N, C-alpha and C positions, 0 to 999 in steps of 0.2 A: 383620729392620732397617731397614725403614722409620718403622715406630711409635716407633720409638726418636728421630726426626729431628723437629728445629721448628722451625728457619730455616736459610738459606742455609750460614751455615758450617760446621750440621753434615754438611748433604748433601755440602756439597764436602769436608770432612774423611771423609768415607767415599766416596765415587767418584770426590774428585779423581783419580786416580792414572786412573782409564778413562776420564777423559774430556780430559784431557790428552794421552792417547797418539791418542786418534777426531780431537782437534782436528791436533794435529801427523801425520797420514796425511789429513787431507779438505784440509786449508789450509794451504798452498804460497803462504809471502809473496812478492811481489814483488820484495820487497827485509828487508833485516837489517840491521838495526844492527851497523856491522864491516864491514859490505862498503864498498868505496871508494866515494866519493860521484865526480861528474862532475867535471872538470879544473876547469869554470870556478865552481864552490864556492871554489876557493881567491881567486877573482879581484874578487869581491864587495868594497866598498870598506868593506862591515862587515863583519865576519864573524861569520858568526850561532853560537850557542851548538848544541853538538852534537847536540841533542834536535831545535831548529828546523832544525839543515841538515840530519839525518835525517828530518823531518819533508817538506822543501822535495824528498829525491830521491824521498821514497815519493809523493808527489804528480806527478813527473816521471813514474813508471812508471806511475804508474797514467790516464794522460791520455796514453801511448804506448798503451795500449788502449781507453780510454774518452774521450770528448768533451770529458766535466764528471770536476769533482772536488770534494769538498766537506770543506774543512779545518774542525769543531767544534773550535776551541781557548779555554781558557778566559781571560779577560777579562786581555788582562794577558802574553800569550806573546808576542808579537808576528807578529798578523796580517797587519798591512800587510808585515812585512820578506817573510816567506814567501810572498805572494802578488805581490808586485813583481820576486822570485827566481827564479820559477818559470818564466816567459817568456823572461828571460836563458837559465837553464840550458839550454833545450829550443831555442836557435837555432839554424837548420839548414841554411846555406848565408847566408840575407840576414837580418837585422835584424828581428824581427814588429814587427806595430801593436800595440798594446792600449790595449782602451778600457775604463776604468773608472769603474762607477757607484760611488755613495754617499751615505751623507746630506750634504745641503749644510752644515755645521759641517766635516767632511772634509777637504773638499776643498782647500785649502791644503794640511793636514797630510801626504794623498797626496803632491804635485809634491813636497814636503820631502825626504820621506821615500823616492819614487823617485832624486832624484838626490842624496842621502847614500850610497846602496846599491848602484844598479845604474850599472856603469862605461860611462861616453858615452851614458845613456839622456837625454832631453830628454822632461819633463813640461807639456802645457799643460793650462790651465785652458778648457771649450766653456763659454761665459754664453750663448749664442744661436746661432738658426741659422745665422747667415752665420759663425761660426766652426766649422760640420761643414760646410757646403754650399762652404766655399772646399777640403776636403780634395779632391785630384783621386781617381776612379780608378782611374785608369792612371799615373800618377806612379810610378816606377821606388823601390823601397828606398832611403832612404837610414839613417839611424842608427837605433836602438831609440827609437821614440816611444810615449809614453804621452799618451792623451789622457783627460784625467777631466771628470766629468760629474755635478752633482750628481741624487738620484734625482730632486729635484723639477722639476729644468728637462730630465729627459729623460721627463715623464709630461705634461707641460702641455700641450696644446695649444689649438687656436681655439675662440671660441665658437662654439654651433651652434643652429638656430631651424628649425623643420617646413619642409616643401616640399611641398604637396598642393593639387588644387585641389578645390573645390566645384561639387558637381549637385547642385541641390535642397535644399544642406543637408546631402550625404552625401559625407565624402571622396572624393577619386579618384585613382588616380596622376598625377602629371603629362605623365608619359613613355605608358605602353600607353593610359589611359582607363579601366583598370579600376576598379571601384569596390573599396577597403581593404577586406579581411575579415582574421582574427584566423586559427588555423589549425583552427578548428572551422567555419568557414565564414561566421562571424557579423561581420556591419557594425561596424570599426570607430568610433566618434565621434572628431570633432573635438578635442576636449576631452583626448582619450586622448594622442589624435598630439603634443601640444605637450609633454608628460615624457618623451617613448621614444622613443628612435632605431629607426625601425620601416622595412624595407621592403614592396614590393609582392609580392603572394603568386605576381601573376601574371607579372609581366617581371624583378622583384628589383633594379626599380631603387629609391635613396635617398631615403624620403620626408621628408628635411631637407638641410641643406646651411649652410655656413659663413656666420656672420651678421658682415657686412663694416661693418654700425654700431658692430660692438666692437672690442675690442683685435685687431692681429693679430699672427696666431703658431703655429707650426707646432712638432708632437711631435717632440723631437729623435730619441724612438728612433722613431716613424714613418719619419722621413725614411733613419735606417742601414740599415734594410730597403726601402726602396724603393732607393734609392740606391748603399748602397753594400755592399748581402750579401756579404758572403765578404771585402772587404775588412779586416776586422783577423781578427787571428790569435788572440786571446785576447780572452774579456771576462769581468773580474773584477766581482763585483758583493759591495760590501763590505756586514755586517750584513744579510744575505739572509732571516733571519725576518722583517724587516719586509716582504715579497714575498709574505707566506706568501697574502695574502686573494685569494679567487678572481677579484673581481670589480673591484677596485682599482684606481686606476690605476697607483700605481705595481707593484702585481702585474703588470698588463699590460705593462707597458715590461719588466718584465723578462723576461718570457716573449719578447719582441719582437725584444731585443736580443741572449737566448742561443740563436734559429733565424739570426740574421742572422749571428752570429759563430764561426766552426770550433770553438771551444773554450770550456767555460765555465767557470771556478775562483770556486766559491763561498764567501764568507769569514763567517763567523759564532760567537760566544760563545755564543747558549741557542737551541740549534734548534726546540728542542720548549718550548710551554708547560702540557703537560699532556693534550694533546688529539690526535689519530692526525689529524684532516684537516688540522692546523698543516704534515703532510708531505704531503699531499696535490694541491696545485697547485705547490709548488716541486720538486718529484721528476715531476712531466708534465710540466712545462717545461724541465727539464733533460735525461729521458731519456724521452720521449713512448713509444721502444721500448719500457724493459725494462715500465713500464707495461700498454702492451696487451699485452705477451708474458703477465702477471702475468694480464690479464683485464678489464681495466678501459678504461675509455673514460672522457674528459675529462667528462663530464656525471653520470659515476656515484661520488660524491664519495661520499654515502652509503653506495656495496657497499664502497667501500674502509675505510669509519669500521666498517663493520659485521664483515670479516676483521681489520681490527688495531687497533680502537680498543674503546671500549664504545657498545652504544645502548641506550637505557632507553625501552621502549614501556608508556604509559599509556592505557589502557582505561576511561573513568566512564559508566558506569550509572544512570538516574535514576529514581525511582521513577515509576510510569505512564507509562511508554516501551515496553512492552513490544508488539509487532505486533499489531494486533489479532486480524488473520485468518490469523496462524498461529504455528506456534512461538518464532518469530525475538525475539531483545531489540535495541533499539536501544542504542549507544554509539557515544564519541567518544574516536576511537583516536588519541594523540599520539606521537608517535616524535621524540627527541629525542638529543643526542650527549652523552658524559660522558665528563671527563677519566678518563684510563686510555688507555696503550699496549702493542700486547702485544710481549713480546721479537721476535717474528717477521720483525717489519719492520726490526729489524738484519740477519739474513743474508739477508733477501729484496730490498733495495734500499740499506741501508747501505755494506754489509760490503767489498763489491768496489770499489768508488768515494769513499771516506771517511776523512779525516787526524782522527784524534783527538790532540789537544796539550793535557796541563794544565801549569799552571803550576810547580808540582811537578818538574816533568823537564827545566824552563828554566833555573833557576839553584837551584843549593844552594844557593846565599848568600845567598838573597831575607831576609829580616827575617822576623822573627817576626808572625805573623799572630793577634789575638785576636777572640771573638766574643761579647761580652757582651748578653743579656737583662734587661734592669734594669724590675723593677712596679714601680709608684710608688702606694701606698696615700692612696687620695682622703679628706680631710678631711672630716666629719661633714657639712656642710651641703651640700658639693658631692657626697657617696656619696646622700643622699637625694633630692637631686633628679635624679640620674643615672636614680636607680630608680625616679621615678615616674617619669619620662619613658619608660622602659624599658618599664613592665608598660602605661601607655596603648598608647604603639605596636606592643606584642607583645600584645594583647588582639585590637586592629585586623590585623594582619598573620594572627594567625590565624583569623580570622574570612574574609580574603580568600584564603588559602591552602588553603581547606579547599574552599572555590566555585572556586580554581582560578587565580586572578590574582594574576599579578604586578607587574602595570602598575605599582606603586607602591613596585617593591622596594627601586633602588638608592636611592631619595629616603629614604625610611624608615633601612637600612643608615646613610650617609653621614651622614645625621643626629646616630644613635649615634657613627660614628666620631669625628667631628669636635665634639660638643656639651662633652665633659670636657674639652677645650683651649679651648673658647671658651664658657663659659656664661653670655653675657651679651648682647646685641643679637639674639638667635636668634627668627628670624620663626616666624610659626607653621606647623603642617604643614596645608597642605589638600587634599582629595584632588578634582582635577581634573577627575575623572568628576561630580560631584556636587556640588561647594563647600564641603561642608562639613567640616570644621575639626577636624581627624583628636586633634591636639595643642600643647599651647602651651606651649615650652620654660621650663623657671622661668628666673627673670631673676635671678643673682649679680652683685654689683657688681664692679666691671671693674679698679677703685683699687689691687688687692693681687696681691700672687706667689702662684703656687696648687701647689701640690707640684709636679709634673711642670715647672714653670718653674723651680722650687728646684734640681728635679735638675738640669736643664738648665745653670745659672747652675755648678753646683759641678762638673760632667765639665768642662766649659769652662773656668775658674779653675784647675784641674787643670792641664790643657796648658800653657796658655798658660804656669804657673809655668813648664814645664818648655820653652820656648820650641816651642812647636808650633799649628800653625795646623787649626782645624775648621772642618768643612764640615757645614752642617747641613741634612737632607731636611724640606721639609713637603709634602707631599702637598694640601694643601687651600688654594691661594692665588688665588680666585678670589672667589667671593661669600661664603666660608668662610674669608679669607683670615688666615691667623694672621702671617706674616711680617712685619706690621708691625709688631706688638706685640714678639716676640720681638727684633727690631734694637731697640727701646725698651727694652726692659727687657735687653737685652747690654748696650747701648751705655750704661746710667746706671752700670754696675761698671764703666765709664772703659775700656773695649774698645772698638778699633776694629773695627765691622762693618758690611758693603754687603751687601746683597740683589740675584741674582740673577733678573732676572723676563726673560720672554721676547719683550721689546721687545728685547731683544739679541738681533742675527740671528743664524740658529747658526752661518754661517761667519767671526759678529767675537766667536764668544763664550770662545776659544781667547786671543784677545788681550787682550781684557776681565780676566780671571782673572788674566794675568800682570802686565797693568799694576795692575791688585790688589796682586800679590806686591811687586812694587816699592812698591806704597806703603806696604807692612807693616800691612795689613790682615788681622787676627788671626784674622776670625770670617767666614766667607761663607754665606747662607743661601739656601737656594732648592729648583724642585721638582725632583724627580731626573729626570723626562723629561727637562729643558734640559740632563743630563750622562751622558745614559745609557748610548750610544754614543760609542764612540771617542774623549771627551775626555781629557785625564789629568789627575791632582791629586794631581800626586808632592808639591807644596806642603804639601798637606793630607793629613795623616797621620794625621788624626783622622775617623773618618766618624759623624756622630747622626742616625739615624733619630729625628727627632723623631714623627714618624705614616709609617706602611711602608702601608697599601691596604693591596689586595691581589690586587697583579699579579707573577707571578712573575717574567715579563721584566723589568719595574723593578727590583725587587728586586735580582736576579742582575747585572743589569747595574754597576745602578748604586754596591752594594755591593764592586765590586772595582776601583773609579777608581784609590783609590792605590795597592795592594798588586799591583804589577805592576813588570816590570823597570827598571831605573832606581830603584829608590826606596828609601833608604837609611835610614829611620826606621823602627820598627819600628810595625804599623797597626793601629791600636783601632777597633773598632766596634762602637757601641753601639744596640743597639736599645729606648726605650722605648716605655712604655705604664700606662695605668692597669690594675691588679688589677680583674679582678670585672669586666670591661667591655666592649662590641662590639670594642675595640683590645684585647685580650690574645683574642680569638677568631680574629679576622684574623689575627695572629700566629700561632698555632696552626697554622691552617687553610695559611696558606702554607709553611709552616714541611714540611707532610705532604705539599704537592702539590710542594716543591721536592724531596724525595727521589726523586718519579718522576721529576723533568725530570733530578736527576744520573745516575741510576741509566741510562738510557738512553745518558748518555756512557761508562757503565763504573763508575763511582761507588755500591757496593752498599753500603746497611744493609740492616739484618735487614729492614726491612718494603719494600725500596726492590721486587723484585718482586711485591709483594701489591699494594703502591701503584701499578705500573705496568697490572694488568690490573682495575682498583677505584676508585670515586670519584666524587664529585659536582661539580656545577656550584657556584662558590666564593660565588654571593651567595645560593642558596637553601640551605646547607649554614651561611651565617651566618644565613637566616631563620629555619630550624632550630631551631640551637642558641638563637634569640631566645626563638622562642616556646613551646623545652619547657624553656628556663633552666637548660642542662648548658653541661658543659665539653668539651673530647676527652679532651686529655690533660694540659693546662697546656704555658705556651707556650716556659717553662725547660726541661721535660724534652723536650720536643722541639727542640729547637733545640739542645742539649747533645749529644744521639744524634749530627745531624749534623754537628758540627763535630769532635768527640771522637777524636783517632787510635784506629786498626784495631786489634786486636790481633793477635799474630801465630798463625797455627794451631798444634797439637801436631806433630812431626813424625810423619812418617807414610810413607804414600804416596800422600800430596800433592806434585808438581810445581808449584812457585810459578812463578804466572808474571803478566805483566805485559802489557796490549795499551795500547801509548799511543796507536794510532790503526791500526783496520780491517784489513781482510787485511794491507796493506803491511807491516805493522809488528809483530813479535812479539819479544821478549827474554827472557831466564832472569834471574830477580830473585828472589836466596834470603829470606827474612823478612819475607814480606809475605802480604797473604790473596790470595784470587782478587779484585783488581780489574779486569776481565776478563770482554771483549763476551764471546771466545770462550765463559767459560761459558752465557751468553745463550743465544748462538747454541747450545750443546750442547743445554741444556736444552731448547729452543725446539722 
């Protein structure tokens, strides 16, 4: 029977009934859609959609059993409303105190939405240490209070400098006088202590101190942990995927605040970027007990990746390196993580404490969304110049990859990604290791409109003729900046156009965009990273990716800035690229990785499970495609598969289920595929 099955859909058509029965027996929901909501739900100032209210109630029931819940919601589902409402619904005897950490440009939005959603709630933005130090740990409970702090303010602390004494040129501890040594007992040099915070191996004293000659500042996260531990009933972290780093300042701030507050609510639209390690530190900081019970300690990230991700071990042997006096061979082994996530991570670490929510569940009246991949053919001289540059770079890259060197990979790939959009004023590519010039990009004239620019003008003109504004994304906005040229080309057609620069502070970008709409600006150009989290582009129903890069996180977040609750116009998204170039290869690979990212959120494509269990580093895949001169399967076909509606399975023993989110919510829905994590859990 299995021999006749070729994909997930066929497997589910054959065994769906058995899987559904197993799930219904073993997975008892904490909350089912249709069950009554808490009475406080009706008192919210903004009435949530039914799916939002179900998500709120599911999160509430989860927090009655666990000290944390994660809400993974597609961009635009109203995660702010959900997160703000949960503490109000859970109020028990006294109004809770809530600490919110979010990106800097979202602090004002959080304050506004809290006041518009939660009855009687007061929201305050914390901008300096004095704001939080003024909070009295012992003050009686007043009304419902939300304190909002940006992740930048929460993480930053004072500058430090080394603090040790020298004895005959050897560093010694200023407290006990012992010589400073490392874990192997070897003396540590004074130069090494200049760059890292160390402690004395004998008495544990810090060998560093605050630098009082520089700015005076103390980490808000550290202050809360020391002086207000247990004061806040809830800690809400918005865009929690940005806290995934193990040694980053904002990641440490997230862990510090999560441990200092009673309950944690984590919100994100993109949990994973394709790597299992993205989950490790997030999960450990929210639920260390569960991670310890699963056999992991905080320092064993690779053990987690070994179980739930994909590891690649490469051993290189070179002729003449055999041992002289034995049969052994000398070889260098390198272990590194590759993209890929095991479905077991869902059942073991997400199912009991995660709410999943899709935009289609929120608003059935949401306008249509179309995503078009737009290939553009290069003109003859541009094509010849690009292929010549690609050949020279490809030859050098092949030589370096054979030697195991990837030191110049990023610079080479960025050159090929950007050159077709800017085939003029290009600097030579120089190998910094030896100063050799790798390639000098051919210089083409800058006083003409190239095909991709003409395609952009065509799209913009068509949208403006229908009174629709456009937002144009460009990833190269620094040394290889193309935004100024695009602004000039669009403005020559008589259109009003502006550039959103990084110089506009994050907390001011929402107001900046609102002002441009008031000024009747028709086109805004900017880097997608400037708007990828939290900002609504409802006034820009057309999104044009003039350049995409190869970050799944950035593309997913930025592509949904317009298609969200409140949008009245159909949303059009265009992905422009030159055919047969590195731009097309990058778009193909992003599409492949996107299928794996969507699969862990319950959106299965035919190759979703396969994508979860295998993969490669994006830059290395691009390099291989470059030196081998191959394509993957075509950007258009990859994205068409991601965006086309799923077909309804034939009637039979399949019990149609959809999981909106984790263990908490399951509902029957006829005529759909198994767009459901229950299937992954059962298969895992």
